[in-house]
N, C-alpha and C positions, 0 to 999 in steps of 0.2 A: 413220299411215303416213308414212315419211320421203320427202322429195322426190326423193332419189337412189336410192330403192329400185327395182330393176328390175321388181319385181312390180307396181309402180304403173301401168306401161303396159298391164298386162293387167287393170286393175280394171274392175268392171262399169260399165255406162253410168249406172245409178242413182246411184252414188257420185260420178261425175263431174258430173252435173247438180246434185246436192246441194252439192258444193263450189263450183260456179259461183254458185248462189243465195246461199250464205253469203258469198262474195266480194262479190257485188253489195250485200248488206245492210250489209257493213262499209265500202262505198264504194271498194273497190279495183277497178281496171280489170281487164277480162278478159284473160287471157294470150293472146298471139298464138300461133297454132298453128305458124307458120313465120316466121322473120325476114325472108324475102324477100317476104312478103305486105304488109308495111308500107312506106309511101313515106318516103324520107329527107327531112327538112326542110332548107331552105337553111342553117340554123345548123349542122346536123350535117355537111353537106357542107363548109362552111367550116372547121369544127373538124378534120375528117379531113385536109383539105389542109394546114392549119397543122401538124398533128402529123407529116405526111409530110415537109414541108419542114424541120422542126426535126430530125427523125431523120436526114435526108440531110446537114444541116449538121454535126451532131455526128459522123456517120460520117466525113466528110471531114477534120475537124480532129483527130479521135481517131487516125486512122491515121498521120498525119504525125508526131505527137508520139511515138508508140511507136517508130518506127524511129530517131529521133534519140536518144531516151533509151537505147535498147538499144546504140547505137554509143558513147554517152558512158559507159555502164557497162562496156563491154568494152574501152575504151581503156587503162585502167591494167593490166588483165590482159595485153593484147597487148604493151604496153611491157615488162612484167616478163618475159614469155616471150622476147621479143627480146633483152633485156639478158642473160638467163641463157644464151641461145644464143651470143651474141657472146663472152661470158666463157668458155664451154666451148670454143669454137673456138680462142681464144687460149691456153687451158691445154693443149689438144691439141697445138698447134704447139710450145709449150715442151717438152712431154713428148717429142715426136718429136726435137727438137734434142738434148735430154739423152740420149736413147737412142742417137742416132747418135754422140755424143761418147763414151759408155761403150763402144760397140762398137769405135770407133777406138782407145781406150785398151787394150781387151782384145787387139786385134790387135797393137798395139805391144808389149805385155807378152809375148805369145806369140813374136813375132819376137826379142825380147831373150833370152828363155829358150832359144830354139832356137840362137842364136849362142853363148851361153855353154856349152851342152852339146856343141857340136861339138869333136871332139878336135883338138889342134894337130898339124900335119904334122911329120914327124921332122926336116926340115931347118931349121925355123924355131924359134929358141930361145924359150922362154916369157918373157914380160916380167917383169922383176924388180919386185917390189912393195915400195914404201917403207913407212915407218911410217904415212903417211896413208892408203895404199891398204889396209893390213891391217885398218882399222876397218870394221866392218859398217855399211852404210848402213841407215838406218831404213826398214823395210819396213812399208807400211800394208796392213792387211787390209781386206776389203770392210766398209763401215759405219763405219770409223774415220776420224778427221780428222787432219790433220797437226798436230803440236804448234805452238802459237802462241808467238811470241817477243814479249816485252814491249818496247815502244818505249823508247828511252832517255829518261830523265826528267831534268829540270833540278833539281839539288839545291843549295839555298842553305844554307850552314852558318850556324847561329845560335848565339850564345853565351848560354846560359841561366844566370841567377844562381841562387843557392841559395834566396833568398827572393823572392817576387813584389814588384814595385814597388808601394808603398803610396800613391802620390800621389793617385790617383783612386779609391781603394777606401774602403769604409766597413764596419767590422765590425758584423755584425748579431747574431751569436750567439757567446757565449764557449764554448769547448769545455771 
């Protein structure tokens, strides 16, 4: 019968005595019926105190390391989140400024369109347009950019001869 078998606690008295006799013949000590019936020795008391002090020492040092390690591990993440937040705020400020500028330009375009569509009063003659005024100004649509003008470049005229100067050249391959 196994030692952890629950039916063992209900075994008959004769089997229990037989087991105790066999244990005595083999030289094994008799099992204590209760742990509280035995008296602890001074060595066991000292060992228990040493184990208790060691457990308390490890508990104190272990707790302090965990909090510092957690803070050290979270620091790069916190810095990254903070940096992204600052960048986002600056981008939002730029977008708001651009939106205000676009709204101002839209209002200005609306005002110009309204002034050009107003009819001229009968008493005021219409301005005479010259040849420069007859040309259409370049109108930009949304999403287009103004044409860029090339900057003036310095051009140095060079006289090229028909044959290259052969002073410092060496022919490698004949054609």
